[in-house]
N, CA, C and O of each residue as an XYZ file, in Angstrom:
776
protein
N       0.832     -1.172      0.000
C       0.000      0.000      0.000
C       0.884      1.246      0.000
O       1.914      1.275      0.674
N       0.498      2.251     -0.734
C       1.281      3.480     -0.833
C       0.951      4.401      0.330
O      -0.196      4.474      0.772
N       1.940      5.085      0.807
C       1.677      6.023      1.903
C       0.881      7.226      1.400
O       1.099      7.669      0.273
N      -0.047      7.771      2.216
C      -0.869      8.909      1.795
C      -0.079     10.186      1.559
O      -0.617     11.127      0.976
N       1.140     10.253      1.975
C       1.955     11.444      1.782
C       2.203     11.690      0.303
O       2.352     12.835     -0.123
N       2.248     10.630     -0.472
C       2.503     10.787     -1.903
C       1.358     11.508     -2.606
O       1.574     12.149     -3.634
N       0.166     11.413     -2.076
C      -0.988     11.990     -2.753
C      -1.323     13.394     -2.278
O      -2.195     14.034     -2.864
N      -0.680     13.890     -1.261
C      -1.017     15.209     -0.732
C      -0.715     16.292     -1.758
O      -1.625     16.969     -2.237
N       0.514     16.452     -2.083
C       0.888     17.428     -3.093
C       2.066     16.881     -3.863
O       2.796     16.029     -3.357
N       2.253     17.329     -5.007
C       3.327     16.849     -5.857
C       4.561     17.745     -5.676
O       5.084     18.294     -6.645
N       4.992     17.876     -4.492
C       6.166     18.693     -4.228
C       7.297     17.778     -3.816
O       7.564     17.612     -2.626
N       7.927     17.216     -4.737
C       9.107     16.413     -4.445
C      10.318     17.219     -4.859
O      10.265     18.014     -5.798
N      11.346     17.017     -4.190
C      12.547     17.782     -4.479
C      13.680     16.849     -4.830
O      13.726     15.698     -4.398
N      14.585     17.370     -5.619
C      15.792     16.623     -5.955
C      16.753     16.698     -4.783
O      16.487     17.345     -3.770
N      17.835     16.043     -4.945
C      18.852     16.065     -3.898
C      19.441     17.452     -3.722
O      19.850     17.810     -2.618
N      19.495     18.253     -4.805
C      20.063     19.585     -4.699
C      19.068     20.612     -4.167
O      19.426     21.774     -3.973
N      17.798     20.189     -3.925
C      16.825     21.079     -3.314
C      15.888     21.754     -4.309
O      15.014     22.516     -3.895
N      16.043     21.496     -5.617
C      15.125     22.101     -6.583
C      13.846     21.266     -6.669
O      13.854     20.067     -6.390
N      12.804     21.886     -7.041
C      11.474     21.260     -7.100
C      11.366     20.417     -8.373
O      11.634     20.919     -9.464
N      10.970     19.123     -8.246
C      10.797     18.283     -9.427
C       9.575     18.707    -10.255
O       9.639     18.710    -11.484
N       8.478     19.061     -9.604
C       7.264     19.483    -10.284
C       6.970     20.928     -9.926
O       6.213     21.197     -8.994
N       7.552     21.841    -10.646
C       7.305     23.239    -10.294
C       5.849     23.609    -10.589
O       5.272     23.153    -11.576
N       5.269     24.430     -9.732
C       3.899     24.888     -9.941
C       3.890     25.834    -11.126
O       4.714     26.743    -11.226
N       2.951     25.604    -12.015
C       2.855     26.440    -13.199
C       2.098     27.704    -12.853
O       1.169     27.694    -12.045
N       2.488     28.729    -13.445
C       1.812     30.001    -13.276
C       0.853     30.164    -14.438
O       1.271     30.039    -15.589
N      -0.432     30.441    -14.175
C      -1.409     30.658    -15.228
C      -1.997     29.342    -15.713
O      -1.666     28.275    -15.197
N      -2.852     29.426    -16.688
C      -3.533     28.218    -17.185
C      -2.600     27.352    -18.004
O      -1.743     27.853    -18.732
N      -2.776     26.055    -17.878
C      -1.947     25.120    -18.632
C      -2.631     24.793    -19.961
O      -3.718     25.292    -20.250
N      -1.983     23.957    -20.755
C      -2.558     23.550    -22.048
C      -3.809     22.699    -21.825
O      -4.758     22.767    -22.606
N      -3.805     21.903    -20.763
C      -4.993     21.092    -20.460
C      -6.181     21.966    -20.082
O      -7.323     21.651    -20.419
N      -5.915     23.057    -19.386
C      -6.989     23.973    -19.013
C      -7.601     24.625    -20.245
O      -8.809     24.860    -20.286
N      -6.791     24.914    -21.233
C      -7.303     25.525    -22.459
C      -8.240     24.562    -23.192
O      -9.275     24.969    -23.720
N      -7.864     23.290    -23.216
C      -8.707     22.294    -23.875
C     -10.027     22.136    -23.129
O     -11.093     22.068    -23.742
N      -9.947     22.077    -21.798
C     -11.169     21.930    -21.002
C     -12.080     23.140    -21.137
O     -13.300     22.991    -21.196
N     -11.513     24.316    -21.186
C     -12.349     25.508    -21.318
C     -13.006     25.548    -22.701
O     -14.146     25.994    -22.832
N     -12.298     25.087    -23.726
C     -12.892     25.049    -25.069
C     -14.051     24.062    -25.121
O     -15.049     24.311    -25.798
N     -13.927     22.955    -24.419
C     -15.011     21.969    -24.384
C     -16.205     22.530    -23.626
O     -17.350     22.348    -24.041
N     -15.942     23.214    -22.513
C     -17.019     23.743    -21.700
C     -17.725     24.923    -22.357
O     -18.903     25.160    -22.088
N     -17.025     25.668    -23.216
C     -17.657     26.786    -23.907
C     -18.705     26.307    -24.897
O     -19.712     26.982    -25.106
N     -18.483     25.162    -25.504
C     -19.459     24.599    -26.443
C     -20.609     24.005    -25.646
O     -20.409     23.128    -24.806
N     -21.806     24.486    -25.914
C     -22.965     23.967    -25.201
C     -23.416     22.660    -25.838
O     -23.606     22.598    -27.053
N     -23.588     21.620    -25.036
C     -24.059     20.351    -25.596
C     -25.450     20.510    -26.191
O     -26.299     21.198    -25.625
N     -25.677     19.888    -27.307
C     -26.975     19.941    -27.963
C     -27.086     21.040    -28.991
O     -27.995     21.005    -29.819
N     -26.203     22.011    -28.972
C     -26.241     23.077    -29.959
C     -25.563     22.584    -31.231
O     -24.467     22.027    -31.168
N     -26.190     22.777    -32.370
C     -25.629     22.319    -33.629
C     -24.452     23.167    -34.050
O     -24.438     24.381    -33.844
N     -23.486     22.535    -34.628
C     -22.315     23.257    -35.079
C     -22.513     23.832    -36.467
O     -22.074     24.946    -36.752
N     -23.173     23.073    -37.332
C     -23.406     23.512    -38.691
C     -24.869     23.275    -39.030
O     -25.538     22.477    -38.373
N     -25.366     23.958    -40.045
C     -26.721     23.710    -40.524
C     -26.717     22.434    -41.338
O     -25.797     22.178    -42.115
N     -27.727     21.659    -41.157
C     -27.860     20.423    -41.918
C     -28.247     20.772    -43.344
O     -29.232     21.484    -43.536
N     -27.521     20.306    -44.354
C     -27.859     20.663    -45.735
C     -29.194     20.087    -46.193
O     -29.762     20.568    -47.174
N     -29.709     19.065    -45.502
C     -30.975     18.466    -45.902
C     -32.152     19.052    -45.144
O     -33.289     18.640    -45.376
N     -31.916     19.999    -44.246
C     -32.999     20.678    -43.557
C     -33.619     19.906    -42.418
O     -34.746     20.205    -42.022
N     -32.918     18.915    -41.873
C     -33.499     18.113    -40.812
C     -33.503     18.828    -39.470
O     -34.233     18.421    -38.567
N     -32.709     19.883    -39.313
C     -32.656     20.564    -38.032
C     -33.488     21.839    -38.010
O     -33.436     22.586    -37.033
N     -34.240     22.100    -39.048
C     -35.074     23.288    -39.094
C     -36.431     22.995    -38.489
O     -36.890     21.853    -38.464
N     -37.050     24.028    -38.014
C     -38.381     23.872    -37.437
C     -39.394     23.751    -38.567
O     -39.192     24.319    -39.641
N     -40.490     23.012    -38.336
C     -41.499     22.896    -39.389
C     -42.192     24.241    -39.622
O     -42.213     25.109    -38.749
N     -42.747     24.384    -40.798
C     -43.436     25.618    -41.139
C     -44.624     25.819    -40.218
O     -45.194     24.855    -39.708
N     -44.992     27.064    -40.007
C     -46.083     27.376    -39.091
C     -47.413     26.817    -39.582
O     -48.223     26.354    -38.779
N     -47.643     26.856    -40.879
C     -48.920     26.385    -41.423
C     -49.054     24.870    -41.365
O     -50.167     24.348    -41.289
N     -47.951     24.174    -41.398
C     -47.986     22.711    -41.404
C     -47.529     22.196    -40.054
O     -46.347     22.276    -39.719
N     -48.433     21.685    -39.304
C     -48.090     21.077    -38.020
C     -47.986     19.586    -38.236
O     -48.975     18.929    -38.560
N     -46.794     19.049    -38.059
C     -46.585     17.630    -38.327
C     -47.205     16.756    -37.255
O     -47.535     15.597    -37.507
N     -47.368     17.314    -36.041
C     -47.888     16.491    -34.964
C     -49.410     16.430    -34.961
O     -49.993     15.602    -34.260
N     -50.057     17.290    -35.729
C     -51.518     17.248    -35.791
C     -51.950     16.159    -36.763
O     -51.443     16.066    -37.880
N     -52.888     15.345    -36.321
C     -53.381     14.282    -37.188
C     -54.496     14.822    -38.069
O     -55.323     15.627    -37.643
N     -54.492     14.361    -39.293
C     -55.574     14.734    -40.185
C     -56.739     13.796    -39.949
O     -56.554     12.626    -39.613
N     -57.918     14.310    -40.123
C     -59.115     13.500    -39.949
C     -59.196     12.491    -41.090
O     -59.004     12.845    -42.253
N     -59.479     11.239    -40.754
C     -59.585     10.203    -41.766
C     -60.932     10.315    -42.447
O     -61.938     10.619    -41.805
N     -60.952     10.070    -43.742
C     -62.189     10.146    -44.519
C     -62.291      8.911    -45.405
O     -61.283      8.459    -45.948
N     -63.498      8.358    -45.561
C     -63.651      7.179    -46.419
C     -63.711      7.512    -47.913
O     -63.676      6.605    -48.744
N     -63.800      8.795    -48.266
C     -63.925      9.149    -49.686
C     -62.753      8.694    -50.544
O     -62.989      8.181    -51.638
N     -61.493      8.850    -50.111
C     -60.399      8.350    -50.952
C     -60.449      6.834    -51.162
O     -60.084      6.339    -52.228
N     -60.900      6.107    -50.147
C     -61.034      4.661    -50.286
C     -62.098      4.321    -51.325
O     -61.896      3.444    -52.165
N     -63.233      5.021    -51.264
C     -64.319      4.766    -52.226
C     -63.859      5.121    -53.638
O     -64.136      4.384    -54.584
N     -63.160      6.244    -53.783
C     -62.665      6.630    -55.108
C     -61.691      5.598    -55.652
O     -61.727      5.262    -56.836
N     -60.813      5.093    -54.777
C     -59.857      4.064    -55.201
C     -60.591      2.803    -55.655
O     -60.282      2.243    -56.706
N     -61.562      2.363    -54.860
C     -62.305      1.148    -55.218
C     -63.109      1.351    -56.502
O     -63.225      0.433    -57.314
N     -63.664      2.549    -56.685
C     -64.393      2.826    -57.924
C     -63.456      2.824    -59.128
O     -63.835      2.378    -60.210
N     -62.246      3.316    -58.944
C     -61.299      3.288    -60.068
C     -60.896      1.856    -60.402
O     -60.687      1.528    -61.570
N     -60.783      0.997    -59.381
C     -60.456     -0.409    -59.631
C     -61.599     -1.097    -60.361
O     -61.370     -1.885    -61.278
N     -62.840     -0.798    -59.951
C     -64.013     -1.377    -60.631
C     -64.068     -0.902    -62.078
O     -64.378     -1.685    -62.976
N     -63.770      0.378    -62.311
C     -63.767      0.900    -63.687
C     -62.687      0.220    -64.522
O     -62.902     -0.066    -65.700
N     -61.535     -0.039    -63.922
C     -60.461     -0.722    -64.643
C     -60.870     -2.148    -64.990
O     -60.635     -2.610    -66.107
N     -61.479     -2.842    -64.039
C     -61.927     -4.221    -64.300
C     -63.009     -4.220    -65.381
O     -63.006     -5.070    -66.271
N     -63.930     -3.265    -65.296
C     -65.012     -3.179    -66.277
C     -64.463     -2.899    -67.675
O     -64.918     -3.493    -68.653
N     -63.494     -2.003    -67.770
C     -62.895     -1.694    -69.080
C     -62.185     -2.919    -69.651
O     -62.251     -3.175    -70.853
N     -61.510     -3.671    -68.790
C     -60.831     -4.875    -69.268
C     -61.826     -5.935    -69.722
O     -61.580     -6.650    -70.693
N     -62.953     -6.035    -69.014
C     -63.977     -7.005    -69.428
C     -64.602     -6.605    -70.759
O     -64.885     -7.465    -71.594
N     -64.820     -5.308    -70.963
C     -65.404     -4.848    -72.231
C     -64.438     -5.034    -73.396
O     -64.861     -5.278    -74.526
N     -63.152     -4.918    -73.122
C     -62.146     -5.107    -74.173
C     -61.738     -6.562    -74.329
O     -60.839     -6.879    -75.107
N     -62.393     -7.442    -73.595
C     -62.105     -8.879    -73.617
C     -60.659     -9.166    -73.232
O     -60.032    -10.080    -73.767
N     -60.146     -8.383    -72.308
C     -58.789     -8.601    -71.784
C     -58.918     -9.314    -70.439
O     -58.995     -8.679    -69.387
N     -58.941    -10.621    -70.493
C     -59.079    -11.409    -69.267
C     -57.692    -11.874    -68.851
O     -57.009    -12.539    -69.630
N     -57.263    -11.540    -67.642
C     -55.923    -11.943    -67.211
C     -55.877    -13.419    -66.830
O     -56.908    -14.054    -66.612
N     -54.681    -13.937    -66.758
C     -54.513    -15.315    -66.294
C     -54.826    -15.371    -64.801
O     -54.897    -14.338    -64.135
N     -55.009    -16.563    -64.293
C     -55.371    -16.698    -62.881
C     -54.238    -16.229    -61.970
O     -54.498    -15.673    -60.902
N     -52.987    -16.445    -62.376
C     -51.862    -15.987    -61.568
C     -51.813    -14.467    -61.494
O     -51.592    -13.895    -60.426
N     -52.021    -13.813    -62.644
C     -52.007    -12.357    -62.659
C     -53.178    -11.781    -61.872
O     -53.034    -10.767    -61.189
N     -54.335    -12.428    -61.970
C     -55.493    -11.959    -61.221
C     -55.287    -12.155    -59.716
O     -55.695    -11.311    -58.919
N     -54.662    -13.256    -59.333
C     -54.367    -13.482    -57.916
C     -53.388    -12.439    -57.387
O     -53.552    -11.939    -56.274
N     -52.382    -12.113    -58.175
C     -51.427    -11.081    -57.768
C     -52.119     -9.724    -57.664
O     -51.818     -8.932    -56.771
N     -53.052     -9.462    -58.588
C     -53.799     -8.204    -58.562
C     -54.673     -8.117    -57.320
O     -54.728     -7.070    -56.674
N     -55.358     -9.205    -56.977
C     -56.225     -9.208    -55.793
C     -55.385     -9.094    -54.524
O     -55.810     -8.456    -53.561
N     -54.216     -9.693    -54.509
C     -53.326     -9.572    -53.359
C     -52.893     -8.122    -53.164
O     -52.911     -7.617    -52.041
N     -52.503     -7.447    -54.247
C     -52.145     -6.028    -54.159
C     -53.338     -5.179    -53.749
O     -53.202     -4.226    -52.982
N     -54.521     -5.539    -54.273
C     -55.742     -4.813    -53.931
C     -56.043     -4.934    -52.440
O     -56.380     -3.941    -51.796
N     -55.926     -6.132    -51.888
C     -56.187     -6.335    -50.461
C     -55.176     -5.580    -49.607
O     -55.548     -4.975    -48.601
N     -53.918     -5.607    -49.989
C     -52.916     -4.881    -49.194
C     -53.120     -3.375    -49.304
O     -52.916     -2.653    -48.328
N     -53.523     -2.886    -50.484
C     -53.814     -1.456    -50.626
C     -55.030     -1.052    -49.807
O     -55.051      0.031    -49.221
N     -56.049     -1.914    -49.761
C     -57.228     -1.610    -48.961
C     -56.866     -1.568    -47.479
O     -57.362     -0.710    -46.749
N     -56.017     -2.471    -47.029
C     -55.587     -2.458    -45.636
C     -54.740     -1.221    -45.336
O     -54.861     -0.622    -44.268
N     -53.885     -0.847    -46.284
C     -53.043      0.334    -46.087
C     -53.878      1.609    -46.029
O     -53.582      2.512    -45.247
N     -54.921      1.683    -46.857
C     -55.763      2.881    -46.875
C     -56.660      3.001    -45.649
O     -57.152      4.090    -45.350
N     -56.879      1.906    -44.939
C     -57.689      1.967    -43.723
C     -56.833      1.970    -42.464
O     -57.372      1.929    -41.358
N     -55.524      2.019    -42.606
C     -54.630      1.919    -41.454
C     -54.826      3.079    -40.481
O     -54.761      2.870    -39.270
N     -55.062      4.288    -40.972
C     -55.171      5.459    -40.109
C     -56.615      5.801    -39.755
O     -56.882      6.867    -39.201
N     -57.527      4.921    -40.065
C     -58.927      5.152    -39.711
C     -59.105      4.979    -38.212
O     -58.324      4.271    -37.576
N     -60.125      5.617    -37.636
C     -60.414      5.364    -36.218
C     -60.703      3.881    -35.993
O     -61.122      3.169    -36.905
N     -60.473      3.437    -34.775
C     -60.538      2.011    -34.481
C     -61.908      1.419    -34.819
O     -61.981      0.338    -35.403
N     -62.987      2.105    -34.462
C     -64.322      1.557    -34.744
C     -64.581      1.483    -36.243
O     -65.147      0.503    -36.729
N     -64.169      2.514    -36.979
C     -64.354      2.512    -38.429
C     -63.488      1.445    -39.081
O     -63.909      0.797    -40.038
N     -62.269      1.261    -38.560
C     -61.368      0.255    -39.122
C     -61.951     -1.144    -38.954
O     -61.911     -1.955    -39.879
N     -62.499     -1.424    -37.757
C     -63.093     -2.738    -37.534
C     -64.305     -2.954    -38.437
O     -64.500     -4.046    -38.970
N     -65.112     -1.917    -38.606
C     -66.283     -2.018    -39.477
C     -65.871     -2.259    -40.931
O     -66.454     -3.101    -41.614
N     -64.875     -1.524    -41.393
C     -64.408     -1.688    -42.773
C     -63.810     -3.069    -43.001
O     -64.081     -3.702    -44.022
N     -63.003     -3.540    -42.063
C     -62.381     -4.857    -42.233
C     -63.440     -5.961    -42.217
O     -63.310     -6.952    -42.935
N     -64.491     -5.796    -41.400
C     -65.560     -6.802    -41.434
C     -66.302     -6.758    -42.766
O     -66.721     -7.798    -43.273
N     -66.471     -5.558    -43.340
C     -67.092     -5.453    -44.678
C     -66.225     -6.138    -45.724
O     -66.732     -6.869    -46.576
N     -64.925     -5.904    -45.661
C     -64.020     -6.514    -46.630
C     -64.053     -8.035    -46.513
O     -64.121     -8.745    -47.516
N     -64.003     -8.522    -45.273
C     -64.015     -9.979    -45.067
C     -65.317    -10.589    -45.570
O     -65.310    -11.654    -46.188
N     -66.435     -9.915    -45.305
C     -67.740    -10.434    -45.703
C     -67.890    -10.466    -47.225
O     -68.404    -11.436    -47.782
N     -67.446     -9.419    -47.885
C     -67.595     -9.348    -49.342
C     -66.647    -10.295    -50.074
O     -66.987    -10.822    -51.133
N     -65.472    -10.509    -49.514
C     -64.456    -11.311    -50.192
C     -64.383    -12.747    -49.692
O     -63.528    -13.500    -50.158
N     -65.245    -13.160    -48.761
C     -65.073    -14.451    -48.096
C     -65.107    -15.647    -49.048
O     -64.489    -16.671    -48.756
N     -65.802    -15.546    -50.164
C     -65.884    -16.679    -51.091
C     -64.660    -16.798    -51.993
O     -64.334    -17.885    -52.471
N     -63.984    -15.672    -52.221
C     -62.875    -15.699    -53.175
C     -61.510    -15.432    -52.545
O     -60.494    -15.898    -53.063
N     -61.468    -14.679    -51.422
C     -60.189    -14.246    -50.886
C     -60.262    -14.125    -49.372
O     -61.243    -13.610    -48.836
N     -59.224    -14.598    -48.675
C     -59.116    -14.404    -47.235
C     -58.457    -13.052    -47.022
O     -57.252    -12.897    -47.217
N     -59.258    -12.082    -46.620
C     -58.763    -10.712    -46.529
C     -57.745    -10.546    -45.408
O     -56.797     -9.775    -45.554
N     -57.920    -11.247    -44.299
C     -57.022    -11.087    -43.147
C     -55.637    -11.630    -43.469
O     -54.629    -10.977    -43.200
N     -55.592    -12.820    -44.044
C     -54.295    -13.439    -44.367
C     -53.784    -13.063    -45.745
O     -52.638    -13.356    -46.086
N     -54.627    -12.416    -46.540
C     -54.292    -12.010    -47.903
C     -53.862    -13.216    -48.736
O     -52.790    -13.235    -49.340
N     -54.739    -14.222    -48.745
C     -54.457    -15.413    -49.535
C     -55.727    -15.884    -50.233
O     -56.844    -15.559    -49.829
N     -55.523    -16.646    -51.276
C     -56.606    -17.123    -52.126
C     -57.411    -18.211    -51.420
O     -56.847    -19.095    -50.775
N     -58.749    -18.134    -51.550
C     -59.625    -19.157    -50.993
C     -60.081    -20.106    -52.090
O     -60.021    -21.326    -51.936
N     -60.535    -19.534    -53.194
C     -60.980    -20.344    -54.325
C     -60.633    -19.618    -55.620
O     -60.108    -18.505    -55.609
N     -60.934    -20.265    -56.718
C     -60.645    -19.664    -58.031
C     -61.418    -18.353    -58.176
O     -62.615    -18.280    -57.896
N     -60.716    -17.347    -58.611
C     -61.288    -16.012    -58.715
C     -61.425    -15.630    -60.176
O     -60.521    -15.859    -60.980
N     -62.552    -15.053    -60.505
C     -62.765    -14.530    -61.845
C     -62.980    -13.033    -61.764
O     -63.329    -12.510    -60.705
N     -62.779    -12.346    -62.859
C     -62.937    -10.893    -62.874
C     -64.365    -10.460    -62.545
O     -64.534     -9.483    -61.815
N     -65.417    -11.151    -63.056
C     -66.773    -10.724    -62.689
C     -67.061    -10.885    -61.186
O     -67.737    -10.042    -60.596
N     -66.553    -11.962    -60.565
C     -66.760    -12.144    -59.121
C     -66.042    -11.048    -58.332
O     -66.571    -10.531    -57.348
N     -64.846    -10.706    -58.770
C     -64.094     -9.651    -58.107
C     -64.812     -8.313    -58.228
O     -64.884     -7.543    -57.270
N     -65.340     -8.047    -59.418
C     -66.060     -6.797    -59.632
C     -67.301     -6.740    -58.746
O     -67.600     -5.693    -58.172
N     -68.030     -7.855    -58.627
C     -69.231     -7.881    -57.782
C     -68.860     -7.679    -56.314
O     -69.567     -6.974    -55.595
N     -67.771     -8.280    -55.862
C     -67.338     -8.122    -54.472
C     -66.950     -6.672    -54.185
O     -67.298     -6.123    -53.139
N     -66.232     -6.062    -55.114
C     -65.831     -4.669    -54.922
C     -67.033     -3.732    -54.941
O     -67.091     -2.771    -54.174
N     -67.990     -4.015    -55.817
C     -69.190     -3.181    -55.866
C     -69.969     -3.309    -54.559
O     -70.546     -2.330    -54.085
N     -69.992     -4.501    -53.974
C     -70.634     -4.687    -52.667
C     -69.939     -3.889    -51.573
O     -70.602     -3.307    -50.715
N     -68.607     -3.857    -51.596
C     -67.857     -3.071    -50.615
C     -68.156     -1.590    -50.777
O     -68.359     -0.880    -49.792
N     -68.183     -1.123    -52.025
C     -68.466      0.300    -52.274
C     -69.847      0.663    -51.764
O     -70.017      1.696    -51.117
N     -70.841     -0.180    -52.051
C     -72.204      0.104    -51.594
C     -72.294      0.116    -50.071
O     -72.957      0.981    -49.500
N     -71.634     -0.835    -49.407
C     -71.669     -0.891    -47.940
C     -70.974      0.309    -47.309
O     -71.479      0.880    -46.342
N     -69.820      0.696    -47.848
C     -69.103      1.850    -47.311
C     -69.915      3.120    -47.525
O     -69.984      3.974    -46.641
N     -70.527      3.245    -48.692
C     -71.340      4.426    -48.975
C     -72.543      4.501    -48.039
O     -72.908      5.587    -47.586
N     -73.165      3.352    -47.744
C     -74.337      3.350    -46.871
C     -73.948      3.617    -45.411
O     -74.636      4.375    -44.727
N     -72.881      3.021    -44.931
C     -72.528      3.154    -43.520
C     -71.824      4.468    -43.181
O     -71.974      4.972    -42.068
N     -71.063      5.028    -44.117
C     -70.302      6.237    -43.828
C     -70.887      7.488    -44.473
O     -70.345      8.578    -44.293
N     -71.972      7.356    -45.214
C     -72.616      8.519    -45.803
C     -71.863      9.125    -46.962
O     -71.967     10.327    -47.206
N     -71.109      8.323    -47.678
C     -70.380      8.806    -48.850
C     -71.287      8.649    -50.055
O     -71.997      7.651    -50.176
N     -71.267      9.623    -50.939
C     -72.113      9.520    -52.126
C     -71.584      8.413    -53.036
O     -70.427      8.451    -53.455
N     -72.434      7.424    -53.344
C     -71.956      6.308    -54.166
C     -72.048      6.551    -55.655
O     -71.992      5.608    -56.444
N     -72.189      7.816    -56.054
C     -72.309      8.085    -57.486
C     -71.061      7.590    -58.195
O     -69.943      7.724    -57.697
N     -71.274      7.027    -59.346
C     -70.118      6.450    -60.050
C     -69.092      7.519    -60.389
O     -69.411      8.622    -60.832
N     -67.908      7.152    -60.170
C     -66.793      8.037    -60.456
C     -66.488      7.975    -61.949
O     -66.415      6.892    -62.529
N     -66.316      9.112    -62.551
C     -65.980      9.138    -63.964
C     -64.461      9.061    -64.063
O     -63.751     10.064    -63.986
N     -64.008      7.858    -64.234
C     -62.569      7.614    -64.284
C     -62.230      7.049    -65.644
O     -62.853      6.101    -66.122
N     -61.252      7.640    -66.240
C     -60.757      7.100    -67.489
C     -59.747      6.027    -67.138
O     -58.660      6.344    -66.655
N     -60.076      4.771    -67.368
C     -59.108      3.728    -67.028
C     -57.876      3.846    -67.915
O     -57.916      4.359    -69.033
N     -56.804      3.352    -67.367
C     -55.568      3.391    -68.137
C     -55.727      2.528    -69.378
O     -56.165      1.381    -69.291
N     -55.381      3.066    -70.505
C     -55.520      2.253    -71.718
C     -54.524      1.099    -71.693
O     -53.374      1.237    -71.278
N     -55.013     -0.024    -72.148
C     -54.116     -1.175    -72.224
C     -53.343     -1.071    -73.522
O     -53.919     -1.012    -74.608
N     -52.055     -1.052    -73.392
C     -51.196     -0.917    -74.560
C     -50.755     -2.291    -75.020
O     -50.471     -3.162    -74.198
N     -50.695     -2.489    -76.305
C     -50.150     -3.762    -76.766
C     -48.664     -3.817    -76.438
O     -47.945     -2.823    -76.536
N     -48.243     -4.966    -76.060
C     -46.840     -5.130    -75.707
C     -45.977     -5.142    -76.955
O     -46.302     -5.759    -77.970
N     -44.868     -4.436    -76.833
C     -43.943     -4.410    -77.959
C     -43.020     -5.596    -77.856
O     -42.516     -5.930    -76.784
N     -42.817     -6.202    -78.953
C     -41.882     -7.323    -78.982
C     -40.552     -6.771    -79.442
O     -40.448     -6.145    -80.497
N     -39.568     -7.008    -78.656
C     -38.232     -6.563    -79.018
C     -37.469     -7.756    -79.557
O     -37.495     -8.852    -78.996
N     -36.814     -7.513    -80.624
C     -35.992     -8.574    -81.217
C     -34.542     -8.173    -81.050
O     -34.145     -7.034    -81.295
N     -33.810     -9.106    -80.646
C     -32.370     -8.847    -80.480
C     -31.700     -8.959    -81.838
O     -31.870     -9.947    -82.552
N     -30.947     -7.948    -82.177
C     -30.226     -7.995    -83.447
C     -28.839     -8.565    -83.201
O     -28.170     -8.209    -82.231
N     -28.431     -9.421    -84.057
C     -27.120    -10.032    -83.940
C     -26.153     -9.228    -84.777
O     -26.377     -9.051    -85.974
N     -25.070     -8.731    -84.172
C     -24.123     -7.918    -84.974
C     -23.273     -8.744    -85.894
O     -22.441     -8.201    -86.620
């Protein structure tokens, strides 16, 4: 164990009587570093972020305020899907079963995504409507196929959902005038041999 005398002060002397550790007059280099660290306030940014992440949001746009959920965008989306299916049926463009299954899977996930921010009671009501309308062709909760799906059955199920949402939420069920995306013939590319 070391004697406590060593820790009192660092005043040791050489044999000739001079001080081994002379006391410094004024601030040392370590003091300058410590004062520079203490002058910088923690949490204060040194530079402006070039991407604007450290700026305050605009006064008109409050990011923390939630927007009220409305069923109208959901109804418009479903009406546009029905119009697309109807246009394809009129043009005799019937997709294969794999493509139709992939389409219904995307449709179910989009419907779930569009109802994600709905109030809890409305969300439960909408999901029960979706399950009820799709129960013969699609498992809405698991997003998987139940039985063979045809375009007319899908159109009837979607029309049932639109009617139920319009009746329960008071949305006008008037048909949306949507120009479906035109189906373009696929271009065949031929590779040229040099």
